[in-house]
N, C-alpha and C positions, 0 to 999 in steps of 0.2 A: 870389969868392963869388956874386956874382947869378950868373955861368954857370952854378955847380953847383948852385944851386938851379932855374935853369932846368931841367937835365938830369933832376933829381929830378921835378919837377913833370911833366915829357915822360914819365918812365916810369911814371907812375903810371898815365897815361891806358891804355885799351884800343887794342889796335891790330888793324886791320881789313884785308884786302886788297879793296878797292871796285873790282869791273869787274865787265862782262858780257859772255857770248861771243857769237860770230856769233847772231843772230835771238833776240838779249835781247828786243828791244821792236821792232814795225814800224808803219809808218804807215799809218793806216785814214783819215788825213783830208785829203791833199793832192788839191788838187781833179781832177787828172787821176788817170781811175780811182777816184774816190774811192769807197770803201767797199770796195774790193780789197784786201785786207792786200798790205804789200809791205816789203823791207829799203830801208832809206833811212838817207842822214845829214840828217836833218830834224828831229831830234829832241833837248832838251835832256835831262838824267836828275837826278834828285834824291831822298837817301834820308833816311827819316825813321825814327828810334827810339826806343822807351821801357821801360819796365819789361817785364821776360819776363813778368807776370801781367796787363800792361794788351793792350787789343786794339782797333786803330784804329777809329775811328768810318768811316772809308770801307769796312769790312768790312761795314758793316750796307746800302749799297747796291745789291751784287748778291749778296747773300746768301754773301759770303766769297769768290766767286771772283774771277781776274783778270781786266780786260778785254781778251776772246778776241775782241770782234766789236763792229760797232755798236749801240750801247744808247741806250734814251729812260731815264732818271734822274728820279727824283720828288723830287730835292732835287740843289742845285746842287751836281755833285761838288768844286768850288776851294772854297767854302764851307766843307763836311765837313772838306776836309785843312788850311786853314789855321784853322779854326775849334778844330782838337783841339788841347787843352792839354795831354792825356796823350803827345804824341810831338813832338819835338825833329829840326827838320833835321840832319844832320851835318856836323859843322863839322869841321875840319882842324884840330888842335891847334898845328901849326906856323906856320900862317899866318894862322888868328883868320877864315878864309875859310868858307862854305858849300861842300861840295864840287858840283860843277858840272860831270859832262863832258856832252860833245855826242858821240851816235853816228855814227859813221861807212857807209861805204856797205853794208855788212854788217849794220848794224844793231849791230854790236857797241860797247861803248865801254869805257873805264878811266881810271881816276885815278890819278896817281902825287903826291905829297908834294915838299915841299923839297929838290932833289939830285936826283930822280928816283926815290926810293924806291917801290918800290910798298906796303910797309906803311905803312898812317896810322894815327895815332893822333887816336882820335876823341875833341874837349872833353868832360868829363862822364861818361866808362865808365871802366871800370874790368877790367884784367885779369882774367880769369876769371871774371866776372859776366857772363851771359848775358843779352839785349837780345831784343826783340821788335822787329824790322825789315819795314817794306814799300818800296818804290820806285815813283817816277812819270815819267812821262815828258809832255813837252808842245812845243806848234809852238815851233821853236827861234828862229822870228820874233822871240819875246817873251822879254827876257835873265834875268828871275826870273819865280817862280812869283807873285808878287803882280802883274805887269805883265800876264800871259797871263791871272790870273782877270778882270781887270779889263776885258779884252777879251773875254771868255769864249771864252778860246780853248783848241782841243783837248787834251783832258787823259787818262792812263789811266793803272792800278795794277796793280802782282801786289799777288799774296794775304798774308797776312804770314808771317814763316817768324822762326826764333828761330836765334840767332847770338852765337858766344863768343868774344869777343877773344883775344887771348894780351897778353903782354908781350914789350916790344922786342926780348927774346932770342930769342922764340919765332917759330914760323911761321905765319902767320893760315891759315884756311882761307878755301875761294872761297865766294861768295856763294852758288853753285849748289849746293854742296855741302852748303851749309846749308840748301837748302831754297827758294831762288828760283825762281820759276818766271816764264817768259816772257809777255807781254801786248802788248797793242797800244795805241796811241795814236787817241783818238776824239773827232770833234766832239760839241762839248756845244751842245745843244737851247736855241734861245733862251729867254729866261726865261720869256716864256709859256709854254712848254710845260708848266713845272713847274706853273703854277696849273692849267692845262689837267687835268695828269694827276693832279694831287690831289683836281679837282672828279671827274673819271670814279673814283674809289677810294672818295671818300665817298658817291657816288651808288649805287654798287657794296652797300657796307657797308647805306645804308640800306634799300634793296630787300630785300637779306635778312634784315632785322631786321623789315622790313612781312610776310614772309612767313612 
């Protein structure tokens, strides 16, 4: 009976095809030739999902565009990502673990679940119910986003896209077909930079008001 209930629970989840083709994310942070985008096996990947009516907070940092070049942010992107209660990390229902593939030399990445199956049931999702998603990459020297955030490690993110998972007897669409756009992983400025940027914006606003 327990096995039967487990099967029912698994089939209730939405199934996703979790992978990115070559050039899905690129390294803009490695010291050698830093600032020049390159394909590399240097990045961990995480995926976040939320309601199809929700917009991730990270979209506000660059006006909805992915990180395609070195950027200066007015807020710490890690704090924005990890503090967004409307979006949660993609978790493999079969293992109970967060999905965390690593890029290979051509900057592609792929995830397979228990037994090597390519279709992954994602905890909390439902077949046929669309969700909004975005993907982040970070310096793989840090095992988790939390550790990377604590070290102000390099991070980058895609734009938000809408994905509709299928049942376990269906064939999930690829993330690219759903609208995933490749992105770069950038160095994160020192915390003091955010404060200086904020002061600069405030000064400009005050000057405009005086005019």
